[in-house]
C-alpha positions in Angstrom: 77.4 -57.3 -47.6 81.0 -56.9 -48.4 80.8 -53.1 -47.9 79.3 -53.7 -44.5 82.1 -56.0 -43.4 84.7 -53.5 -44.7 83.0 -50.6 -42.8 83.0 -52.6 -39.6 86.7 -53.4 -39.9 87.5 -49.9 -40.8 85.6 -48.6 -37.8 87.4 -51.0 -35.4 90.7 -50.0 -36.9 90.0 -46.3 -36.4 88.8 -46.8 -32.9 91.8 -49.1 -32.0 94.1 -46.4 -33.4 92.5 -43.6 -31.4 92.6 -45.7 -28.2 96.2 -46.6 -28.7 97.3 -43.1 -29.4 95.4 -41.7 -26.4 97.1 -44.2 -24.1 100.5 -42.9 -25.5 99.6 -39.2 -25.3 98.1 -39.4 -21.8 100.9 -41.7 -20.5 98.5 -44.5 -19.6 99.2 -48.2 -19.3 98.6 -50.0 -22.5 95.3 -51.8 -22.7 93.8 -50.1 -19.7 92.1 -47.1 -21.3 88.7 -48.8 -21.3 88.8 -49.8 -17.6 91.0 -47.2 -15.8 89.1 -45.1 -13.2 91.6 -42.3 -12.5 91.0 -38.8 -13.9 93.7 -39.3 -16.6 91.8 -42.3 -18.0 88.5 -40.5 -17.9 90.0 -37.4 -19.7 91.6 -39.7 -22.3 88.3 -41.5 -23.0 86.5 -38.1 -23.2 89.0 -37.0 -25.8 88.6 -40.2 -27.7 84.8 -39.9 -27.8 85.1 -36.3 -29.1 87.6 -36.9 -31.8 85.7 -39.9 -33.0 82.5 -37.9 -33.1 84.1 -35.0 -34.8 86.0 -36.8 -37.5 84.1 -40.0 -38.3 80.5 -40.9 -39.3 80.0 -43.0 -36.2 77.1 -42.3 -33.8 77.2 -41.8 -30.1 75.9 -45.3 -29.7 78.7 -46.8 -31.9 81.5 -44.8 -30.3 80.2 -45.7 -26.8 79.8 -49.3 -27.6 83.6 -49.6 -28.3 84.3 -48.2 -24.9 81.5 -50.2 -23.1 79.4 -47.0 -22.5 75.9 -46.1 -23.6 74.8 -43.3 -25.9 73.9 -40.9 -23.1 77.3 -41.3 -21.4 79.2 -40.7 -24.6 77.1 -37.7 -25.6 77.4 -36.1 -22.2 81.2 -36.3 -22.3 81.5 -35.1 -25.9 79.5 -32.0 -25.1 81.4 -31.5 -21.8 84.7 -31.6 -23.6 83.5 -29.2 -26.3 82.6 -26.8 -23.5 86.0 -27.2 -21.9 87.8 -26.5 -25.2 86.2 -23.1 -25.2 88.3 -22.1 -22.1 91.7 -23.6 -22.9 93.5 -21.4 -20.4 92.0 -23.4 -17.5 92.6 -26.8 -19.1 95.9 -26.3 -20.9 97.4 -29.8 -20.5 94.2 -31.6 -21.5 93.6 -29.3 -24.4 97.2 -29.8 -25.6 96.6 -33.6 -25.4 93.3 -33.4 -27.2 94.9 -31.3 -30.0 97.7 -33.9 -30.4 95.2 -36.8 -30.5 93.1 -34.8 -33.0 96.1 -34.2 -35.2 97.2 -37.8 -35.1 93.7 -39.0 -36.1 93.4 -36.5 -39.0 96.8 -37.7 -40.3 95.8 -41.3 -39.9 92.5 -40.8 -41.7 94.3 -38.9 -44.5 96.5 -42.0 -45.0 93.6 -44.4 -44.7 91.7 -44.5 -48.0 
């Protein structure tokens, strides 16, 4: 039971960290990542979904739940971004932001034991 509580808290901490860093990297208003409808907000969420799937043990359902999205939505955008990352010359700014978010999460996870 205690391990489950710790894992839940750890998951929220990681997801809060990623969301906050994405807001900073993408230049978004604080606290609006989950509700913003402009392309910048959508790209930021897509990057969040992808780094969380790539670097944590959380499922599409768990990642999506944090953002108020379902499993199919989350999976679609993770696979879409993975495809976009294969042609970085067309999406330079978003790829640079994704790489920065990824680096910050890796550093954070390395310090979170």
